[in-house]
ZABA-211181 format. One record per residue: x, y, z of N, C-alpha, C, O in turn. Coordinates in steps of 0.2 Angstrom, whole numbers, plus 5000, padded with zeros to 4 digits. Example, Ala and Ser with C-alpha at 12.3 -4.5 7.8 and 13.67 -1.06 7.14 Angstrom:
<recs>
@n.x->5066&n.y->4972&n.z->5039&ca.x->5062&ca.y->4978&ca.z->5039&c.x->5066&c.y->4984&c.z->5039&o.x->5071&o.y->4983&o.z->5042
@n.x->5064&n.y->4989&n.z->5035&ca.x->5068&ca.y->4995&ca.z->5036&c.x->5064&c.y->5000&c.z->5039&o.x->5067&o.y->5006&o.z->5040
</recs>
This chain:
<recs>
@n.x->5004&n.y->4994&n.z->5000&ca.x->5000&ca.y->5000&ca.z->5000&c.x->5004&c.y->5006&c.z->5000&o.x->5009&o.y->5007&o.z->5004
@n.x->5003&n.y->5011&n.z->4995&ca.x->5007&ca.y->5017&ca.z->4995&c.x->5002&c.y->5023&c.z->4996&o.x->4999&o.y->5025&o.z->4991
@n.x->5002&n.y->5026&n.z->5002&ca.x->4999&ca.y->5032&ca.z->5003&c.x->5004&c.y->5037&c.z->5004&o.x->5008&o.y->5037&o.z->5008
@n.x->5004&n.y->5043&n.z->5000&ca.x->5009&ca.y->5048&ca.z->5001&c.x->5008&c.y->5052&c.z->5007&o.x->5002&o.y->5052&o.z->5010
@n.x->5013&n.y->5055&n.z->5010&ca.x->5013&ca.y->5059&ca.z->5016&c.x->5010&c.y->5066&c.z->5014&o.x->5008&o.y->5070&o.z->5018
@n.x->5011&n.y->5067&n.z->5007&ca.x->5009&ca.y->5074&ca.z->5005&c.x->5009&c.y->5073&c.z->4997&o.x->5012&o.y->5069&o.z->4994
@n.x->5005&n.y->5078&n.z->4994&ca.x->5005&ca.y->5079&ca.z->4987&c.x->5003&c.y->5086&c.z->4986&o.x->5001&o.y->5090&o.z->4990
@n.x->5004&n.y->5089&n.z->4980&ca.x->5002&ca.y->5096&ca.z->4978&c.x->4996&c.y->5096&c.z->4974&o.x->4996&o.y->5093&o.z->4969
@n.x->4992&n.y->5102&n.z->4975&ca.x->4987&ca.y->5104&ca.z->4970&c.x->4988&c.y->5111&c.z->4969&o.x->4988&o.y->5115&o.z->4974
@n.x->4989&n.y->5113&n.z->4963&ca.x->4990&ca.y->5120&ca.z->4961&c.x->4996&c.y->5123&c.z->4966&o.x->4995&o.y->5129&o.z->4968
@n.x->5001&n.y->5119&n.z->4967&ca.x->5007&ca.y->5121&ca.z->4970&c.x->5006&c.y->5121&c.z->4978&o.x->5010&o.y->5123&o.z->4982
@n.x->5000&n.y->5120&n.z->4980&ca.x->4998&ca.y->5120&ca.z->4987&c.x->5000&c.y->5113&c.z->4990&o.x->4996&o.y->5108&o.z->4988
@n.x->5004&n.y->5112&n.z->4995&ca.x->5005&ca.y->5105&ca.z->4998&c.x->4999&c.y->5103&c.z->5002&o.x->4996&o.y->5107&o.z->5006
@n.x->4997&n.y->5097&n.z->5001&ca.x->4991&ca.y->5094&ca.z->5004&c.x->4994&c.y->5088&c.z->5009&o.x->4997&o.y->5084&o.z->5006
@n.x->4994&n.y->5089&n.z->5015&ca.x->4996&ca.y->5084&ca.z->5020&c.x->4991&c.y->5078&c.z->5021&o.x->4985&o.y->5079&o.z->5021
@n.x->4994&n.y->5072&n.z->5021&ca.x->4990&ca.y->5066&ca.z->5023&c.x->4993&c.y->5063&c.z->5029&o.x->4998&o.y->5062&o.z->5030
@n.x->4988&n.y->5063&n.z->5034&ca.x->4990&ca.y->5060&ca.z->5040&c.x->4985&c.y->5055&c.z->5042&o.x->4979&o.y->5054&o.z->5040
@n.x->4987&n.y->5050&n.z->5047&ca.x->4983&ca.y->5045&ca.z->5050&c.x->4981&c.y->5047&c.z->5057&o.x->4986&o.y->5049&o.z->5061
@n.x->4975&n.y->5047&n.z->5059&ca.x->4973&ca.y->5049&ca.z->5066&c.x->4966&c.y->5045&c.z->5067&o.x->4961&o.y->5047&o.z->5066
@n.x->4967&n.y->5039&n.z->5070&ca.x->4962&ca.y->5035&ca.z->5072&c.x->4957&c.y->5038&c.z->5077&o.x->4951&o.y->5037&o.z->5076
@n.x->4960&n.y->5041&n.z->5082&ca.x->4955&ca.y->5044&ca.z->5087&c.x->4951&c.y->5049&c.z->5084&o.x->4945&o.y->5049&o.z->5086
@n.x->4953&n.y->5053&n.z->5080&ca.x->4949&ca.y->5059&ca.z->5077&c.x->4944&c.y->5056&c.z->5073&o.x->4938&o.y->5058&o.z->5073
@n.x->4946&n.y->5051&n.z->5069&ca.x->4941&ca.y->5048&ca.z->5064&c.x->4936&c.y->5044&c.z->5068&o.x->4930&o.y->5044&o.z->5066
@n.x->4938&n.y->5041&n.z->5073&ca.x->4933&ca.y->5037&ca.z->5077&c.x->4928&c.y->5042&c.z->5080&o.x->4922&o.y->5040&o.z->5080
@n.x->4930&n.y->5047&n.z->5083&ca.x->4926&ca.y->5053&ca.z->5086&c.x->4921&c.y->5055&c.z->5081&o.x->4915&o.y->5057&o.z->5082
@n.x->4923&n.y->5056&n.z->5074&ca.x->4919&ca.y->5058&ca.z->5069&c.x->4915&c.y->5053&c.z->5066&o.x->4911&o.y->5055&o.z->5061
@n.x->4916&n.y->5047&n.z->5067&ca.x->4913&ca.y->5041&ca.z->5065&c.x->4914&c.y->5041&c.z->5057&o.x->4909&o.y->5040&o.z->5053
@n.x->4920&n.y->5041&n.z->5055&ca.x->4921&ca.y->5041&ca.z->5048&c.x->4928&c.y->5038&c.z->5047&o.x->4932&o.y->5037&o.z->5052
@n.x->4930&n.y->5036&n.z->5041&ca.x->4937&ca.y->5033&ca.z->5039&c.x->4941&c.y->5038&c.z->5036&o.x->4947&o.y->5037&o.z->5036
@n.x->4939&n.y->5044&n.z->5034&ca.x->4943&ca.y->5049&ca.z->5031&c.x->4939&c.y->5055&c.z->5031&o.x->4933&o.y->5056&o.z->5031
@n.x->4943&n.y->5061&n.z->5030&ca.x->4941&ca.y->5067&ca.z->5030&c.x->4946&c.y->5072&c.z->5026&o.x->4952&o.y->5072&o.z->5027
@n.x->4943&n.y->5075&n.z->5021&ca.x->4947&ca.y->5080&ca.z->5017&c.x->4945&c.y->5087&c.z->5020&o.x->4939&o.y->5089&o.z->5019
@n.x->4950&n.y->5091&n.z->5022&ca.x->4949&ca.y->5098&ca.z->5025&c.x->4952&c.y->5103&c.z->5020&o.x->4958&o.y->5104&o.z->5021
@n.x->4949&n.y->5105&n.z->5015&ca.x->4951&ca.y->5110&ca.z->5010&c.x->4955&c.y->5116&c.z->5014&o.x->4960&o.y->5118&o.z->5012
@n.x->4951&n.y->5119&n.z->5019&ca.x->4954&ca.y->5125&ca.z->5022&c.x->4960&c.y->5124&c.z->5026&o.x->4964&o.y->5128&o.z->5027
@n.x->4962&n.y->5117&n.z->5027&ca.x->4968&ca.y->5116&ca.z->5031&c.x->4973&c.y->5112&c.z->5026&o.x->4978&o.y->5110&o.z->5029
@n.x->4971&n.y->5111&n.z->5020&ca.x->4975&ca.y->5107&ca.z->5015&c.x->4978&c.y->5101&c.z->5018&o.x->4983&o.y->5099&o.z->5018
@n.x->4973&n.y->5097&n.z->5021&ca.x->4974&ca.y->5091&ca.z->5024&c.x->4969&c.y->5086&c.z->5023&o.x->4963&o.y->5087&o.z->5023
@n.x->4972&n.y->5079&n.z->5022&ca.x->4967&ca.y->5073&ca.z->5022&c.x->4969&c.y->5069&c.z->5028&o.x->4975&o.y->5068&o.z->5029
@n.x->4964&n.y->5067&n.z->5032&ca.x->4965&ca.y->5063&ca.z->5038&c.x->4962&c.y->5056&c.z->5037&o.x->4956&o.y->5056&o.z->5034
@n.x->4966&n.y->5051&n.z->5038&ca.x->4963&ca.y->5044&ca.z->5037&c.x->4964&c.y->5040&c.z->5043&o.x->4967&o.y->5042&o.z->5048
@n.x->4960&n.y->5035&n.z->5043&ca.x->4960&ca.y->5030&ca.z->5049&c.x->4963&c.y->5024&c.z->5046&o.x->4962&o.y->5022&o.z->5040
@n.x->4967&n.y->5020&n.z->5050&ca.x->4969&ca.y->5013&ca.z->5047&c.x->4966&c.y->5008&c.z->5052&o.x->4968&o.y->5002&o.z->5051
@n.x->4962&n.y->5010&n.z->5057&ca.x->4959&ca.y->5005&ca.z->5061&c.x->4952&c.y->5008&c.z->5063&o.x->4951&o.y->5014&o.z->5063
@n.x->4947&n.y->5004&n.z->5065&ca.x->4941&ca.y->5006&ca.z->5067&c.x->4939&c.y->5002&c.z->5073&o.x->4938&o.y->4996&o.z->5072
@n.x->4937&n.y->5005&n.z->5079&ca.x->4935&ca.y->5001&ca.z->5085&c.x->4941&c.y->4996&c.z->5086&o.x->4939&o.y->4990&o.z->5088
@n.x->4947&n.y->4998&n.z->5086&ca.x->4953&ca.y->4994&ca.z->5087&c.x->4954&c.y->4988&c.z->5082&o.x->4958&o.y->4984&o.z->5084
@n.x->4950&n.y->4988&n.z->5077&ca.x->4951&ca.y->4983&ca.z->5072&c.x->4954&c.y->4986&c.z->5066&o.x->4952&o.y->4991&o.z->5063
@n.x->4960&n.y->4983&n.z->5063&ca.x->4963&ca.y->4986&ca.z->5057&c.x->4959&c.y->4986&c.z->5051&o.x->4955&o.y->4981&o.z->5050
@n.x->4959&n.y->4991&n.z->5047&ca.x->4955&ca.y->4992&ca.z->5041&c.x->4959&c.y->4988&c.z->5036&o.x->4966&o.y->4988&o.z->5036
@n.x->4956&n.y->4985&n.z->5031&ca.x->4960&ca.y->4982&ca.z->5025&c.x->4964&c.y->4987&c.z->5021&o.x->4962&o.y->4993&o.z->5021
@n.x->4969&n.y->4985&n.z->5018&ca.x->4972&ca.y->4990&ca.z->5014&c.x->4968&c.y->4992&c.z->5008&o.x->4968&o.y->4998&o.z->5006
@n.x->4963&n.y->4988&n.z->5006&ca.x->4959&ca.y->4990&ca.z->5001&c.x->4954&c.y->4996&c.z->5003&o.x->4953&o.y->5001&o.z->5000
@n.x->4952&n.y->4995&n.z->5009&ca.x->4947&ca.y->5000&ca.z->5012&c.x->4951&c.y->5007&c.z->5013&o.x->4948&o.y->5012&o.z->5012
@n.x->4957&n.y->5006&n.z->5016&ca.x->4961&ca.y->5012&ca.z->5017&c.x->4963&c.y->5016&c.z->5010&o.x->4962&o.y->5022&o.z->5009
@n.x->4964&n.y->5012&n.z->5005&ca.x->4966&ca.y->5015&ca.z->4998&c.x->4959&c.y->5018&c.z->4995&o.x->4960&o.y->5024&o.z->4993
@n.x->4954&n.y->5015&n.z->4996&ca.x->4947&ca.y->5017&ca.z->4993&c.x->4946&c.y->5024&c.z->4997&o.x->4944&o.y->5029&o.z->4994
@n.x->4947&n.y->5024&n.z->5003&ca.x->4946&ca.y->5030&ca.z->5007&c.x->4950&c.y->5036&c.z->5005&o.x->4948&o.y->5042&o.z->5004
@n.x->4957&n.y->5034&n.z->5004&ca.x->4962&ca.y->5039&ca.z->5002&c.x->4960&c.y->5042&c.z->4995&o.x->4959&o.y->5049&o.z->4995
@n.x->4958&n.y->5038&n.z->4991&ca.x->4956&ca.y->5041&ca.z->4984&c.x->4950&c.y->5045&c.z->4984&o.x->4949&o.y->5050&o.z->4981
@n.x->4945&n.y->5043&n.z->4989&ca.x->4939&ca.y->5046&ca.z->4990&c.x->4940&c.y->5053&c.z->4992&o.x->4937&o.y->5058&o.z->4990
@n.x->4944&n.y->5054&n.z->4997&ca.x->4946&ca.y->5060&ca.z->5000&c.x->4950&c.y->5065&c.z->4995&o.x->4949&o.y->5071&o.z->4995
@n.x->4954&n.y->5061&n.z->4992&ca.x->4958&ca.y->5065&ca.z->4987&c.x->4954&c.y->5068&c.z->4981&o.x->4955&o.y->5074&o.z->4979
@n.x->4949&n.y->5065&n.z->4979&ca.x->4944&ca.y->5067&ca.z->4974&c.x->4940&c.y->5073&c.z->4977&o.x->4939&o.y->5078&o.z->4974
@n.x->4938&n.y->5073&n.z->4984&ca.x->4935&ca.y->5079&ca.z->4987&c.x->4940&c.y->5085&c.z->4987&o.x->4938&o.y->5090&o.z->4985
@n.x->4946&n.y->5083&n.z->4988&ca.x->4951&ca.y->5089&ca.z->4989&c.x->4952&c.y->5092&c.z->4982&o.x->4953&o.y->5098&o.z->4981
@n.x->4953&n.y->5088&n.z->4977&ca.x->4953&ca.y->5090&ca.z->4970&c.x->4947&c.y->5094&c.z->4968&o.x->4948&o.y->5100&o.z->4965
@n.x->4941&n.y->5092&n.z->4969&ca.x->4935&ca.y->5096&ca.z->4967&c.x->4935&c.y->5102&c.z->4971&o.x->4933&o.y->5107&o.z->4968
@n.x->4936&n.y->5102&n.z->4977&ca.x->4936&ca.y->5108&ca.z->4981&c.x->4941&c.y->5113&c.z->4979&o.x->4940&o.y->5119&o.z->4978
@n.x->4947&n.y->5111&n.z->4977&ca.x->4952&ca.y->5115&ca.z->4974&c.x->4950&c.y->5118&c.z->4967&o.x->4952&o.y->5124&o.z->4966
@n.x->4946&n.y->5114&n.z->4963&ca.x->4944&ca.y->5117&ca.z->4957&c.x->4938&c.y->5122&c.z->4958&o.x->4935&o.y->5125&o.z->4953
@n.x->4935&n.y->5122&n.z->4964&ca.x->4929&ca.y->5126&ca.z->4966&c.x->4923&c.y->5123&c.z->4964&o.x->4918&o.y->5126&o.z->4963
@n.x->4923&n.y->5116&n.z->4963&ca.x->4917&ca.y->5112&ca.z->4961&c.x->4914&c.y->5110&c.z->4968&o.x->4914&o.y->5104&o.z->4969
@n.x->4911&n.y->5114&n.z->4972&ca.x->4909&ca.y->5112&ca.z->4978&c.x->4902&c.y->5108&c.z->4977&o.x->4902&o.y->5103&o.z->4981
@n.x->4898&n.y->5109&n.z->4972&ca.x->4892&ca.y->5105&ca.z->4971&c.x->4894&c.y->5098&c.z->4970&o.x->4891&o.y->5093&o.z->4972
@n.x->4899&n.y->5097&n.z->4965&ca.x->4901&ca.y->5090&ca.z->4963&c.x->4904&c.y->5087&c.z->4970&o.x->4904&o.y->5081&o.z->4971
@n.x->4908&n.y->5091&n.z->4973&ca.x->4912&ca.y->5088&ca.z->4979&c.x->4906&c.y->5085&c.z->4985&o.x->4908&o.y->5081&o.z->4988
@n.x->4901&n.y->5088&n.z->4985&ca.x->4895&ca.y->5086&ca.z->4989&c.x->4892&c.y->5080&c.z->4987&o.x->4888&o.y->5077&o.z->4991
@n.x->4892&n.y->5078&n.z->4980&ca.x->4889&ca.y->5073&ca.z->4978&c.x->4893&c.y->5066&c.z->4979&o.x->4898&o.y->5065&o.z->4975
@n.x->4891&n.y->5063&n.z->4984&ca.x->4895&ca.y->5057&ca.z->4987&c.x->4895&c.y->5051&c.z->4982&o.x->4900&o.y->5048&o.z->4981
@n.x->4890&n.y->5050&n.z->4978&ca.x->4890&ca.y->5045&ca.z->4973&c.x->4895&c.y->5047&c.z->4967&o.x->4899&o.y->5042&o.z->4965
@n.x->4895&n.y->5053&n.z->4965&ca.x->4900&ca.y->5055&ca.z->4960&c.x->4907&c.y->5054&c.z->4963&o.x->4911&o.y->5051&o.z->4959
@n.x->4908&n.y->5057&n.z->4969&ca.x->4915&ca.y->5057&ca.z->4971&c.x->4917&c.y->5049&c.z->4972&o.x->4923&o.y->5048&o.z->4970
@n.x->4913&n.y->5045&n.z->4975&ca.x->4915&ca.y->5038&ca.z->4976&c.x->4916&c.y->5034&c.z->4969&o.x->4921&o.y->5031&o.z->4969
@n.x->4912&n.y->5036&n.z->4964&ca.x->4913&ca.y->5032&ca.z->4958&c.x->4920&c.y->5035&c.z->4954&o.x->4924&o.y->5031&o.z->4952
@n.x->4921&n.y->5042&n.z->4954&ca.x->4927&ca.y->5045&ca.z->4952&c.x->4933&c.y->5042&c.z->4955&o.x->4938&o.y->5041&o.z->4952
@n.x->4933&n.y->5042&n.z->4962&ca.x->4938&ca.y->5039&ca.z->4966&c.x->4940&c.y->5032&c.z->4964&o.x->4946&o.y->5030&o.z->4963
@n.x->4935&n.y->5028&n.z->4963&ca.x->4937&ca.y->5021&ca.z->4961&c.x->4940&c.y->5020&c.z->4954&o.x->4944&o.y->5016&o.z->4953
@n.x->4937&n.y->5024&n.z->4950&ca.x->4940&ca.y->5024&ca.z->4943&c.x->4947&c.y->5027&c.z->4943&o.x->4952&o.y->5025&o.z->4939
@n.x->4948&n.y->5032&n.z->4947&ca.x->4955&ca.y->5035&ca.z->4947&c.x->4960&c.y->5030&c.z->4950&o.x->4966&o.y->5029&o.z->4948
@n.x->4958&n.y->5027&n.z->4956&ca.x->4962&ca.y->5022&ca.z->4959&c.x->4964&c.y->5016&c.z->4954&o.x->4969&o.y->5014&o.z->4953
@n.x->4959&n.y->5014&n.z->4950&ca.x->4960&ca.y->5008&ca.z->4945&c.x->4964&c.y->5011&c.z->4940&o.x->4969&o.y->5007&o.z->4938
@n.x->4964&n.y->5017&n.z->4937&ca.x->4968&ca.y->5019&ca.z->4932&c.x->4975&c.y->5020&c.z->4935&o.x->4980&o.y->5018&o.z->4931
@n.x->4976&n.y->5022&n.z->4941&ca.x->4983&ca.y->5022&ca.z->4944&c.x->4986&c.y->5015&c.z->4944&o.x->4992&o.y->5014&o.z->4943
@n.x->4982&n.y->5011&n.z->4947&ca.x->4985&ca.y->5004&ca.z->4949&c.x->4986&c.y->4999&c.z->4943&o.x->4989&o.y->4995&o.z->4943
@n.x->4982&n.y->5001&n.z->4937&ca.x->4983&ca.y->4997&ca.z->4931&c.x->4987&c.y->5000&c.z->4926&o.x->4988&o.y->4997&o.z->4921
@n.x->4990&n.y->5006&n.z->4927&ca.x->4994&ca.y->5009&ca.z->4922&c.x->5000&c.y->5005&c.z->4920&o.x->5003&o.y->5002&o.z->4925
@n.x->5002&n.y->5005&n.z->4914&ca.x->5008&ca.y->5002&ca.z->4912&c.x->5012&c.y->5007&c.z->4908&o.x->5009&o.y->5011&o.z->4905
@n.x->5018&n.y->5007&n.z->4910&ca.x->5023&ca.y->5011&ca.z->4907&c.x->5028&c.y->5008&c.z->4903&o.x->5030&o.y->5002&o.z->4904
@n.x->5031&n.y->5012&n.z->4898&ca.x->5037&ca.y->5009&ca.z->4894&c.x->5043&c.y->5010&c.z->4899&o.x->5043&o.y->5015&o.z->4903
@n.x->5047&n.y->5005&n.z->4898&ca.x->5053&ca.y->5006&ca.z->4902&c.x->5058&c.y->5011&c.z->4900&o.x->5062&o.y->5014&o.z->4904
@n.x->5058&n.y->5012&n.z->4893&ca.x->5062&ca.y->5018&ca.z->4891&c.x->5058&c.y->5021&c.z->4885&o.x->5056&o.y->5017&o.z->4880
@n.x->5057&n.y->5027&n.z->4885&ca.x->5054&ca.y->5031&ca.z->4880&c.x->5058&c.y->5036&c.z->4877&o.x->5062&o.y->5039&o.z->4880
@n.x->5058&n.y->5035&n.z->4870&ca.x->5062&ca.y->5040&ca.z->4866&c.x->5058&c.y->5045&c.z->4863&o.x->5053&o.y->5043&o.z->4859
@n.x->5059&n.y->5051&n.z->4864&ca.x->5055&ca.y->5056&ca.z->4861&c.x->5058&c.y->5059&c.z->4855&o.x->5064&o.y->5060&o.z->4855
@n.x->5055&n.y->5060&n.z->4850&ca.x->5057&ca.y->5063&ca.z->4844&c.x->5054&c.y->5070&c.z->4843&o.x->5048&o.y->5070&o.z->4842
@n.x->5057&n.y->5075&n.z->4842&ca.x->5054&ca.y->5082&ca.z->4841&c.x->5055&c.y->5083&c.z->4833&o.x->5061&o.y->5083&o.z->4831
@n.x->5050&n.y->5085&n.z->4830&ca.x->5050&ca.y->5086&ca.z->4823&c.x->5049&c.y->5093&c.z->4822&o.x->5049&o.y->5095&o.z->4816
</recs>
């Protein structure tokens, strides 16, 4: 599982942290806080570890919220069905991407 500790959106660093106590208090697995440039995740719930798949799904879900909020698309960000579907597609595209080992560019 690869969860970044940070990434940038429009040159703004977005911090990614794990805080099980806060997520337990809020009764959620993740939270995107645009005004704090921060995504908070849980890796356990009620003292039981969350699966890597659940953590990754939650990270991508919160990342999509952060991207949409950064774009000023607040209505889309509030649409949980849209966010969840987009997040799953984004995760799948990242995890199934295939790259050339060496790329030669020709400028004409």
